[in-house]
TORDODO-525094 format. One record per residue: residue number from 1; residue in one letter; x, y, z of N, C-alpha, C in turn. Coordinates in nm, 4 decimals. Example, Ala and Ser with C-alpha at 12.3 -4.5 7.8 and 13.67 -1.06 7.14 Angstrom:
REM residues 2
+-----+------+----------+----------+----------+----------+----------+----------+----------+----------+----------+
: pos : code :    neast :   nnorth :      nup :   caeast :  canorth :     caup :    ceast :   cnorth :      cup :
+-----+------+----------+----------+----------+----------+----------+----------+----------+----------+----------+
:   1 :    a :   1.3190 :  -0.5690 :   0.7800 :   1.2300 :  -0.4500 :   0.7800 :   1.3200 :  -0.3300 :   0.7800 :
:   2 :    s :   1.2850 :  -0.2250 :   0.7080 :   1.3670 :  -0.1060 :   0.7140 :   1.2900 :   0.0030 :   0.7870 :
+-----+------+----------+----------+----------+----------+----------+----------+----------+----------+----------+
REM end
This chain:
REM residues 57
+-----+------+----------+----------+----------+----------+----------+----------+----------+----------+----------+
: pos : code :    neast :   nnorth :      nup :   caeast :  canorth :     caup :    ceast :   cnorth :      cup :
+-----+------+----------+----------+----------+----------+----------+----------+----------+----------+----------+
:   1 :    x :   0.0842 :  -0.1180 :   0.0000 :   0.0000 :   0.0000 :   0.0000 :   0.0880 :   0.1233 :   0.0000 :
:   2 :    x :   0.0502 :   0.2227 :  -0.0723 :   0.1247 :   0.3465 :  -0.0828 :   0.1143 :   0.4222 :   0.0491 :
:   3 :    x :   0.2260 :   0.4557 :   0.1116 :   0.2250 :   0.5219 :   0.2415 :   0.1556 :   0.6572 :   0.2353 :
:   4 :    x :   0.1644 :   0.7281 :   0.1237 :   0.1004 :   0.8585 :   0.1119 :  -0.0509 :   0.8465 :   0.0992 :
:   5 :    x :  -0.1003 :   0.7311 :   0.0560 :  -0.2428 :   0.7142 :   0.0319 :  -0.3159 :   0.6572 :   0.1530 :
:   6 :    x :  -0.2469 :   0.6370 :   0.2642 :  -0.3126 :   0.5784 :   0.3797 :  -0.4104 :   0.6767 :   0.4409 :
:   7 :    x :  -0.5324 :   0.6310 :   0.4562 :  -0.6375 :   0.7092 :   0.5208 :  -0.7107 :   0.6173 :   0.6164 :
:   8 :    x :  -0.7748 :   0.6717 :   0.7174 :  -0.8490 :   0.5847 :   0.8082 :  -0.9599 :   0.5118 :   0.7334 :
:   9 :    x :  -0.9831 :   0.3878 :   0.7718 :  -1.0905 :   0.3105 :   0.7104 :  -1.2243 :   0.3683 :   0.7531 :
:  10 :    x :  -1.3227 :   0.3685 :   0.6619 :  -1.4534 :   0.4192 :   0.7000 :  -1.5135 :   0.3330 :   0.8098 :
:  11 :    x :  -1.5926 :   0.3937 :   0.8940 :  -1.6556 :   0.3192 :   1.0022 :  -1.8028 :   0.3006 :   0.9717 :
:  12 :    x :  -1.8561 :   0.1889 :   1.0149 :  -1.9967 :   0.1576 :   0.9930 :  -2.0683 :   0.1573 :   1.1272 :
:  13 :    x :  -2.1985 :   0.1638 :   1.1198 :  -2.2788 :   0.1534 :   1.2410 :  -2.2516 :   0.0177 :   1.3059 :
:  14 :    x :  -2.2628 :   0.0076 :   1.4387 :  -2.2291 :  -0.1175 :   1.5079 :  -2.3040 :  -0.2410 :   1.4574 :
:  15 :    x :  -2.4261 :  -0.2251 :   1.4088 :  -2.5032 :  -0.3405 :   1.3627 :  -2.4887 :  -0.3662 :   1.2126 :
:  16 :    x :  -2.4096 :  -0.2854 :   1.1429 :  -2.3880 :  -0.3020 :   0.9987 :  -2.2761 :  -0.4029 :   0.9733 :
:  17 :    x :  -2.2794 :  -0.4709 :   0.8584 :  -2.1702 :  -0.5624 :   0.8257 :  -2.0401 :  -0.4852 :   0.8072 :
:  18 :    x :  -1.9251 :  -0.5524 :   0.8224 :  -1.7968 :  -0.4828 :   0.8068 :  -1.7802 :  -0.4276 :   0.6654 :
:  19 :    x :  -1.7033 :  -0.3199 :   0.6533 :  -1.6768 :  -0.2551 :   0.5246 :  -1.5391 :  -0.2990 :   0.4755 :
:  20 :    x :  -1.5327 :  -0.3500 :   0.3529 :  -1.4034 :  -0.3822 :   0.2919 :  -1.3447 :  -0.2542 :   0.2352 :
:  21 :    x :  -1.2170 :  -0.2299 :   0.2634 :  -1.1494 :  -0.1097 :   0.2156 :  -1.0325 :  -0.1500 :   0.1271 :
:  22 :    x :  -1.0234 :  -0.0886 :   0.0089 :  -0.9178 :  -0.1187 :  -0.0868 :  -0.8504 :   0.0109 :  -0.1295 :
:  23 :    x :  -0.7207 :   0.0066 :  -0.1486 :  -0.6484 :   0.1198 :  -0.2056 :  -0.6622 :   0.1084 :  -0.3572 :
:  24 :    x :  -0.7078 :   0.2136 :  -0.4221 :  -0.7303 :   0.2104 :  -0.5668 :  -0.6033 :   0.1754 :  -0.6424 :
:  25 :    x :  -0.4883 :   0.2196 :  -0.5931 :  -0.3626 :   0.1894 :  -0.6629 :  -0.3276 :   0.0411 :  -0.6543 :
:  26 :    x :  -0.3775 :  -0.0289 :  -0.5532 :  -0.3584 :  -0.1735 :  -0.5464 :  -0.4453 :  -0.2440 :  -0.6496 :
:  27 :    x :  -0.5629 :  -0.1891 :  -0.6771 :  -0.6517 :  -0.2474 :  -0.7783 :  -0.6013 :  -0.2185 :  -0.9190 :
:  28 :    x :  -0.5394 :  -0.1025 :  -0.9376 :  -0.4901 :  -0.0604 :  -1.0687 :  -0.3380 :  -0.0729 :  -1.0675 :
:  29 :    x :  -0.2896 :  -0.1956 :  -1.0659 :  -0.1470 :  -0.2224 :  -1.0479 :  -0.0605 :  -0.1746 :  -1.1638 :
:  30 :    x :  -0.1122 :  -0.1799 :  -1.2860 :  -0.0299 :  -0.1400 :  -1.4012 :  -0.0365 :   0.0099 :  -1.4290 :
:  31 :    x :  -0.1135 :   0.0832 :  -1.3499 :  -0.1212 :   0.2273 :  -1.3658 :  -0.2221 :   0.2750 :  -1.4683 :
:  32 :    x :  -0.2884 :   0.1835 :  -1.5402 :  -0.3828 :   0.2241 :  -1.6438 :  -0.5261 :   0.2187 :  -1.5916 :
:  33 :    x :  -0.5822 :   0.0991 :  -1.5814 :  -0.7184 :   0.0845 :  -1.5335 :  -0.7424 :  -0.0569 :  -1.4841 :
:  34 :    x :  -0.8487 :  -0.0721 :  -1.4059 :  -0.8900 :  -0.2028 :  -1.3559 :  -1.0275 :  -0.2333 :  -1.4125 :
:  35 :    x :  -1.0529 :  -0.3595 :  -1.4425 :  -1.1845 :  -0.4036 :  -1.4872 :  -1.2573 :  -0.4629 :  -1.3678 :
:  36 :    x :  -1.3824 :  -0.4239 :  -1.3509 :  -1.4657 :  -0.4735 :  -1.2414 :  -1.5927 :  -0.5280 :  -1.3037 :
:  37 :    x :  -1.6309 :  -0.6507 :  -1.2678 :  -1.7504 :  -0.7136 :  -1.3236 :  -1.8586 :  -0.7192 :  -1.2167 :
:  38 :    x :  -1.9792 :  -0.6772 :  -1.2547 :  -2.0954 :  -0.6839 :  -1.1669 :  -2.2139 :  -0.7316 :  -1.2489 :
:  39 :    x :  -2.2688 :  -0.8455 :  -1.2124 :  -2.3851 :  -0.9022 :  -1.2818 :  -2.3639 :  -0.9118 :  -1.4323 :
:  40 :    x :  -2.2453 :  -0.9533 :  -1.4730 :  -2.2158 :  -0.9708 :  -1.6144 :  -2.1797 :  -0.8426 :  -1.6879 :
:  41 :    x :  -2.1878 :  -0.7279 :  -1.6218 :  -2.1506 :  -0.6004 :  -1.6821 :  -2.0072 :  -0.5673 :  -1.6430 :
:  42 :    x :  -1.9287 :  -0.5169 :  -1.7374 :  -1.7896 :  -0.4812 :  -1.7106 :  -1.7799 :  -0.3302 :  -1.6916 :
:  43 :    x :  -1.7172 :  -0.2890 :  -1.5822 :  -1.6926 :  -0.1488 :  -1.5519 :  -1.5418 :  -0.1277 :  -1.5474 :
:  44 :    x :  -1.4980 :  -0.0067 :  -1.5759 :  -1.3564 :   0.0253 :  -1.5767 :  -1.3289 :   0.1360 :  -1.4764 :
:  45 :    x :  -1.2319 :   0.1122 :  -1.3894 :  -1.1917 :   0.2094 :  -1.2891 :  -1.0544 :   0.2614 :  -1.3272 :
:  46 :    x :  -1.0412 :   0.3940 :  -1.3330 :  -0.9102 :   0.4503 :  -1.3635 :  -0.8835 :   0.5716 :  -1.2744 :
:  47 :    x :  -0.7567 :   0.6024 :  -1.2596 :  -0.7133 :   0.7171 :  -1.1808 :  -0.6683 :   0.8250 :  -1.2785 :
:  48 :    x :  -0.7234 :   0.9456 :  -1.2641 :  -0.6863 :   1.0561 :  -1.3530 :  -0.5505 :   1.1128 :  -1.3106 :
:  49 :    x :  -0.4941 :   1.1984 :  -1.3949 :  -0.3690 :   1.2649 :  -1.3614 :  -0.3835 :   1.3514 :  -1.2372 :
:  50 :    x :  -0.5053 :   1.3988 :  -1.2118 :  -0.5314 :   1.4831 :  -1.0950 :  -0.5567 :   1.4005 :  -0.9676 :
:  51 :    x :  -0.5492 :   1.2671 :  -0.9810 :  -0.5676 :   1.1811 :  -0.8657 :  -0.7128 :   1.1509 :  -0.8321 :
:  52 :    x :  -0.8030 :   1.1724 :  -0.9257 :  -0.9452 :   1.1422 :  -0.9061 :  -0.9760 :   1.0050 :  -0.9655 :
:  53 :    x :  -1.0834 :   0.9429 :  -0.9162 :  -1.1260 :   0.8139 :  -0.9692 :  -1.2418 :   0.8331 :  -1.0658 :
:  54 :    x :  -1.2378 :   0.7564 :  -1.1749 :  -1.3467 :   0.7564 :  -1.2709 :  -1.3881 :   0.6117 :  -1.2942 :
:  55 :    x :  -1.5181 :   0.5848 :  -1.2805 :  -1.5741 :   0.4525 :  -1.3055 :  -1.6665 :   0.4652 :  -1.4254 :
:  56 :    x :  -1.6375 :   0.3884 :  -1.5317 :  -1.7179 :   0.3936 :  -1.6530 :  -1.7622 :   0.2541 :  -1.6907 :
:  57 :    x :  -1.8654 :   0.2482 :  -1.7727 :  -1.9199 :   0.1216 :  -1.8191 :  -1.8682 :   0.0923 :  -1.9579 :
+-----+------+----------+----------+----------+----------+----------+----------+----------+----------+----------+
REM end
């Protein structure tokens, strides 16, 4: 995990299921984009030059 990108994990209400937290740079290992599949649909996650995340279909 990138030391500069460390942020506290989000907290959930006590009765809510645990929240999985991922560093976007770990998902996008090659620096370009990651493919995410949901219900047979493919989505693409990428990091912009400004450090923002974009999720497209």
